[in-house]
N, C-alpha and C positions, 0 to 999 in steps of 0.2 A: 852518171857521162856528160859530157862538156859535146854541143852541136853547133857542127861549124859546115859552111857550104864548100862546097867543090867547083873547081872552071865545070862548062859545059863539057860532059864525058860524050863517048863514041857516038851514041845517037844523039846527042844535042839534047837532051837533059840535063838539070842539075839534081845530081843525087845528094842527100845528105849524109856524112860521116857520124858516124860515132864514134868517139875516142873516150878508152877505159879512163873513169877520174882515176882506181888504184894502181898504184906503182905494180903491184902483185897481180897485175890481174891473168888470171889463164883460159877465161873461155871472151869468143870475139864471135859480134855478130855479123851475118853475111846478110848482103841483100844483092839483087840482080842475078837471081842464080835459076838455070835451066828449068824448067818445072818437070823437064826428064829425069833429074839427077836423083837418086837417093840416097840415104845413109854411109851406105859401102861406098859409094862412087866419093863422097865426100871424105870419109875415111884414105881413101888411097890417095885421093888429090894434096890433101893437107898433111899426110902419113909420113911426108919427106922432110918436116919441119919439126917434127918430132910424136911423143904416142900419143894419138889421141884416147881420152875416156870418155866422152862424149858430145852425141849428135843430136840436134833437134829441129825436126822441121816439121813447122806447123803444117797443118792443112783444112782447107776450106768446108763446106757441109757435104760436098760430092766424095770428097776423101782424096782431093788433087792436093799436090804441094801450093804453096803461096808466094815461092819465088824470095823467099826467106827461109834464114834458119840461124842455128849458134852451134859453132863447135869448142869444146872443152880440151885445153891441151893437159898435160901430166905437168907439166911445170912452165912457170911466166916465160922463163926463156925461148920455150918453144913456141908459145902465143907472139913473143915479139918477133921471131923469125916471119911467122906467115905472114905480119902487117907489109 
């Protein structure tokens, strides 16, 4: 994956973007997520772009989500639309 920078976001900080290196990617990296979101929420939100086949929300030692995650789609076209 290539790492690029973006202009300042709504909160005034510059957030990195990870761009897929492979032209047929299906998995996307998500960051700056609300800590209250769960897997079902992400499936519902991103399901409008295509069939979601997997969601990963890493957690800290206390079991809380870390504000980042991965979502995988059935097709590359669905992942591309979600960007």
